[in-house]
N, C-alpha and C positions, 0 to 999 in steps of 0.2 A: 927601452922596449923590453917586454917580458920574454923570458926564454921558456920554451915548451919542450917537454919530453913525454914519451909515452910510457905508461906503466905496463906491467905484464898483461893486464886485461885489455889493452889497446885504448885506454882512456888517457887523454892528455893531462899531464901534470904541469901546471904553470908555475914557474919560479918568478916571484914578484920582486922587482927592483924597488927599494925604498929610497925616499929622500935622505940625503946625507944627514946622519945624526938622529933620524926619526924612523920609527917602524910604520911608515905611512907612504902610500903611493896614490896620487890624485891625477886624473887625466880626463880629457874629453875624447869621445870616440863616436863614430857613426857605425852602426851595426847593420849588416844585412843578415848574416847568420854566424853564430859562434858555436861550433860543435861542442859536445859534452866535454867538460874539463873540470878540474878541481885544483885547489891550492891551499896552502897552509894559512893564508890570511882570511879574515872576515871581509866581506865586500858589501858595500852599500852603493846602489846606483839609482839615479834619478833621470828619467827622460826629460830633457829640457825642451825637446821638440820631437813630436811623433810618439809612436806607441810601439811596445815590444811584447813578445810573449816569452815568458821564462819558464823553463821546466826545471824543477828542483824538488828534491824530497818526494818524488813520486807523483807530483801534481804540476799542472800547467797553470800559470797565472797571466792575466792580461795586465800589463803595467802601463798606465796612461801618462800623458804629459803631466809632470809635476808630482807624480806619485813617487814613493820610496819603496825600494825592494831590498831586502837584506838576505845575504847568503852566509851561512855559518862556515867556519873554517873546515876544510876537508869535505865539504858537501858538493857532490857532483851536480853540475848545472849546465844548461845550454840556453842560448838566446836566439830569437829570430825577429826580424822587423815585421810589424803589422802594417806599417805605411812608411813610405820613403819621401823625402829624406828624414833622417832622425839624428838626434844628438843626445848622447848620454853622458852625464857627469858620473864618474866612477871614483869611489873612495875605497881603497883597500888598506887594511891595517892588521898588523900581527897582534897576537895576544900580549906582546911586550909593550904595546902602545900605552903610555901613561901608567905602566905597572906600579911605579913607586907611589903614585897618587891614588890609583884605583886598583888595588890588588885583585878584586873580584872580577875585573874585566877579563882575566885569563880563563874564567869559567863561562864566558858569555856564550849562550846558545839561544837562538830565537825560534820560537815555535810558529808564530804567525808572521811570515816575512813581508807581507804587503801592507804598507801604510798609505792608504789612499786619502786624498783631500776630503772626500765626503764620508769616509769610514770612521775616522777619529780626528776631527778637525783640530782639537787642542794638541794632540800629539804631533800631528802633521805640522802645525804652526811652530811648535817648539823645535822639531827637527830642521825645518826650513831656516829658522833663525840661527841655530847652532851651525848648520852647514854654511850659511852665508858668512858667519863670523870666521869659520875655519878658512874659507876661501880668501877673505880679506887679509887675514894674517899671513897666509902662504903667499899671497900676491906681493906683500911688502917684504917679508922675510928679513926683518932687521935682526941685529944681535939680540939674543934673548927670545927668539921665536918659540923655543920649547916651553919656556915659562909662560908665555902668553897662551899657548895652545891648551895647557892644562887648566887654565882659568876659564875657558870658554863655557 
């Protein structure tokens, strides 16, 4: 479970617990409302069921079932359910994730955070395929998991 602290502005700062030996945290969650917060990890989430509204970077986005939404590290954001029940797959990763294989990942900053099925089908399919591979690897977690992850 994440630890939460308030910064001097009254905004929650979330400390992300990573999987052992990896700069990665993956979980499923049902969201009713998540107040404004930020963290040092990048975050990718996918509504597997239902829809949510995300406020991030001064704009609000409707994120539908199966869409991807990306939040940059240290970017304040909040979520609220648009219908209930919902289920979100959340993937949080630090800039250290795969650093030795992809050094430029430490400079990752996404300007267009919503990747919808009907917006960019090719990119959506690729993200879906890579996310499914990641989940399969994490589900098995055999010795050598780290090496398998960087080949995804």
